[in-house]
N, C-alpha and C positions, 0 to 999 in steps of 0.2 A: 504494500500500500504506500501511496505517497501521503505526505503531510502538507496541508495547506495552513499557513499561519496568516491570519487577518491582522495586519499591522498598519492600517491606514487611518486609524482614528486620531482625532485632534486632542483628546484628553482634556476637554474643557473643565471637567469636574475635579481634576487633579492638577490643574495648571499651577497652583500655588507651590507644588513640589519642585517642578522645573518646567517652564514653558518653552525652553529653547531647544529641547530635544523631543523626538517622538515619544509618545506614551510607552511604547514597547521597549524603548531604550532606557527607561528610568531604572536605576540600579537597585537590586535587592541582593544582599549578601555579597556586595562587591562586583556584581556582574549585571548587565542589562537583563530584564525579565525575559526577553525573547531569546537570549543566549542560553538561559536555563532550559527553555523549551527545546532548543536545538539539541542540547546535550541529552535531554530526556528521550527525544526521538532516536538519537543515535544509540543510546543505551539499550534500547529494545530492537535495534536492527533496522530502523527506518531511516534511510539515508538520502532519499530523494524528496526535497522540500520545495514548495512554491510559496514565496512571500507576496502577499498583496499589500502594496504600499501606496501612500498618498502623501499626506501632510508631512513635510520634512523627511520624505522618503530617502533622500540622498544620504542622510546620516546612517541609515540602515545599510544601504548598498556599500558605502565606504567602509563600514565596520566589518561586514561579513564577506564581501566580494562573492566569489563563486562557492564559498563554503569549504574549500579544501583544507583550511587550517583546522576545521572541526571534523574532518573525515566524512563530509557530506557533500551533496551537490545541491546548490541553491539556484532556483530560477525565480525571476521577478515578474510581477505584473503591476504596472503603475496605473492607477485610476486617473483618468482625465478629469473626472468629476466624482464626488463621493457617491457610492452606490449602496451604502448600508452594509450590513454584515453578509448579505446574500448576493447582491447584484453582480459582483465581480466573479462569482463562481460560474455564472453562465458564460462569461467572457473567456474563461480558461478551460472550458470543458474538454477541449482537444488535448490538453496537457495532463489530464487526470487519469489515474488508474480506475479500474472498475469499482473498487471500493477505496475510500480515502478518508483520512482523519481531517478534522477541522479544529484548529486551536484558535482561541482569541488571544491576541498578542499582549493583552494587559492582565493575563491570568497567571498567578503563581500556583504551581501544581506539582505533584509527584504521584503519578498513577501508573499502575501496572498495565501498560498498553497492550501487551500480549493477552493478558487475561480478558481485557475488554474486547479485543478483537475476536478471541475464541468464542465469547458469548454472542457477539454479533453474527458470526458465521453459524453457530449452533442454532440460533433462532431464525436463521435465514431472513434476517431483517433487511429492509430497504434503508432504514436509518436507525442508528442506536444513539441514545442520548444518555450521558451520565447524569443521574439524578441523585441527590443526597439531602440529608436533613441539614438545616442551618438554624441559627438562633434568631432569625427574623423572617419566618415564613409569611407573616402577615403583610409584608411589603415585597414579596418575591413572586416570581412566576411559578405556579404549582403545576405539576404533571400528575395526571391520574392514570393509574395502571390497573389492569385486571390481575387475577391470580397468577396468570402465566407470565406476567411482566410486560405485556403489550400495552401500548399507550391507548387510552380510550378518551382522553380529553385534556385540554389545556385551559388553565384558569390564570389569566394575566392580572397583574395588579392594576388598579386597586380592587380589592375583593369587596363584595357586598356585605352588609351587616349580617351576622349569623352564619357566615361562610365556615364550613367545617371540612377538613381534609386531612389526609396523612401529610406529614412533613416531608414531601418529596419535591425538591426544588431543582429546576433546570440549572445545571452547573456550567452550561456553555462549553461542553467538550463533546464532540460528535464523531461518529463514523457514518459516512453517507455512501450509498450506492449511486452510480451516475444517473439512475432513474430519477433521483431527486432533482437533478438539474432541469428536468422537464417541467417542474413546478415553479421555475424562476423565469420571469419575463426579462428578456435582454434589454439593456439600456435604461432600465427603470430602477430607481432606488427601492430596495426592499430589505426585509430583515428575516433572519432564519426563524426566530421564535414567533414573531407576530404574523408573518406572511407565509413563509414556505412550509413549515411543519404543519400548521392547521390545514393548508391546502393538500399536503400529502395525505393527511388523515382522512379528509373528505373524499379523496380519490381512492381510498381503500388500500393504501400502502401499509406494509408491516413496519410499524414503529415500535422499537423495543426500549424499555427503560432499564438501563444498567444501574442498579442501586449500589452505591459505594459510599463508605465513610472516609475514603482517602482525601487528601488535602487538595482542594480546588477552590481558589478564592480570587476574585478580581480585586484589583487595587485601585478602583476607579475614583476613590475619594482620599483626601489626605489622611483621614482616620483609618481607613482600611489599609492604606499604604504602610502606616506605622505598625499596624497589627501584623501584616505579612512579614515585615522586616523582623519583628520580634520572634515570630514563629519560625522564620528561617534560621535565625541565630540560635534559637533554643534546640533546633533539630526536629521540631515537631513536624515540619513539612515532610521530611524524608521518612521519619519513623511511622507515619500513617500509611505508607505504601503497603499494599497487600503482600509484597515480598517478605515483609518483616512480621514474624509472629507478634501479635499484639495482646496486651493485657486488658481485662475487662472487669467491671463490677456488674455482676448479675443481680438484678433486683426483682423481687416479687412485685406484683401490681397492686391488688386490693389490700389495703391496710398499710402499704409502704409508699406508694405513689399517690393513690387516690383513697378516699374514705371507704372503709369496708363497712357496708350496711347489711351484710349477709350475702346477697347475690346481686350483682350489678347486671341488669339485663335490659336497661333502657338508657339512651344517651343522656337524658336529663338527670340520671342518677350519678353520673360521673362528676365528682367534685374532688379537686386536688387537695391534698393535705397541705396545710400552711407550712411554707418554708421548703417544700420539696424541690423547688426550682434551684434554690441555693445549694442544696446537696448535690443535685445533678451537675450543676456548673462546677462545683468543687471537684467532682470525679473527673470531668473533662480537663480541668486545669492541671490535674495531677497526671495527665497522659493516659487515662484509661477510657475504654469504650463503655457506654452505658447500654446494657442489654437486658430487656425485660423478659422474664420467664414466668409464665403464669398458668395455673390450672383454671380452665374455664368450662366447668361442667354445665354451664347454662345451655350449651349445645346439646349434650346428652339428655338433659332434663327437659328439652324442648321449650325452654323459656324464651329463646330467640334464635334466629337463623344465623348462618355465617355472615351474610351481608349485614345484618343488624349488629353483630359483634364487631365487624369491621368499622361500622359507624361509631360504635362506642369507643373503640381504640383510636379512631381518627379524632374523636372529640377530646380524648386525653392529649393527643399530640398537638391539637389546636390550642388547648388551654395552656399547655407547657410553652408553646411557641409565643403566645402573648406575653409570657413572663421571661422570654429570651432564653429558653432552655429546650433541649431536644434529646431524644434517645437515638441510639445507633442501630437498634434492632429490637424486634419483638417476636417472641415465640410462645405459642399457647398450645395447651392440650385440651381437646374438646371432650375427652372421655370421662366416664365415671364407672367404677367397678360394680356398684350395687344396682341390680335391676329389679323388675317386678311391679313397676308403676304404669298405669294405663296410658298416661300422656307422654311417656318417655320415647326417645328415639333409640330403639333397640340396637341399631348398628353401632352406636357409640357407647353402649353400656357394656363395656369390655374391660378386661385387665390389659394394660398397655405398658410400654417402657418409657412413655413420655410424661405421664402424670407424676408429679412430685409426690413422694420422696424418690422416685426413680430419676435417673440422670439424663434421660433422653433429650430433653430440651436443651440442656447445656452442651451436650455432646454434639448435637446438630448445629448449634450456633458456633461452636468452636471449629467445626469443619468448614462451615460456609464463610466465616469471617476470619479464619486463620488466627484463632485465639489461643494463646499459651495458657492452658488451664492452671498450670503450676504457679503462674504468677498472677492469677485472677482471684476474685473474691465473690462470695455469695451472701446477700443480706435479704432476709425475709422476716415475717412476723410469726412463723410457725416452725415447729420442729421439723416438719417435712421439708422445709426450705433448706435447713441446715444439712439434713441427711442427703438431699439431692446434691448439694455442693460437695459433701464428703465423698459420695459415690463417683462424682465427676472428677475428683482429684484436685479441687481448687486449693489454693494456698491457705485460705482461712474463710470461715463463715461466721455470721453473727445472726442471732435472733433478737429482734427489737420489739417493744410494745406496739400493738396495733394502733394505727392512726396517730403516730407520734413523730412529727418531723424533726424535733430537736434530738430525739434518740437516734434517728438515722444519721444526722450530722455528727453526733458524738461517736457513733460506731465507725463512721468513715475516718474520722481524725485519729482514732486508735489503730485502725488497720492500714491506713495509707500514710 
């Protein structure tokens, strides 16, 4: 695959950092942002690059030349007039491979590109979008996925009052098949997120959402620029790559994140415990993933459907997002071992290996998210949570009082 890097933006939001160089050339960790992207592509074996340049583009050409210094080949397309994030792709269609990456030149990232490519090919996607949780989903573009990971909708900011969704934000890192070029009108300014992808969806193309907690953050404002610089210096950017085993704090849901009222089977019953957002942010600050593992026998008891449970979980993510907190993954068990009730769903009234105190949820998360269980923690409000952690082989577990946010933070400070 070739890699297209869109580096023609003027960077008006970040002009106070340096208005005399292109946004893609602003340094992070002692190098231009776009240089880090070139090195990332090379690291994963992608050596044919196309730079789309415009404003102050000569600065980029003079710095990189033909790319030989970096062991890559760089071709350039200079926009005569700004064509947005999508317009220039139609102009360079004859230079592209059948499938190709698209990077935004103002993005600091470290992503396992081969893993993403493999998922793109496995799903036979026409377009693959990296989507991830962030701490401000309320003012981000949200992507809706079905259970198989295919995109079913886009919800652009600003969102209406009462909007509820999973925290799956478009991270602006893509793999496109050349079919996508057919949805771009030549010579017309257009944007990938607002124009091209919705058109692809309407035309029945297969759009796949690649969910990842790897580091992808634009530096479009002075505040975000300062944050990515801190993250780069601390090693957080590189350490979040899937190549590296990561440590996690596994949290039970009911009674630890939200108020335990017995059984939560309606969205309006989802109420966050006071202070839980501070605990979740503390976990992230310490370099851990936050993974929710929860028994949800509401399915086996036939109190709600899977779609309704998804809405309940999305409500939790929405409430957390409003408090600038997020989770990196959620795994639930729908089973219950005790049968014999007329209203139950018998196919889920079984003994399984995922219902805590069994370790199945933690083991599945560890496999999918490359989690080092020996460096991870489990915190819940029941003995079954502790036992699940023990069986999974986590470093330590804690049982805290139900519905007690202060105890959660205290337990974290003792364990981390």
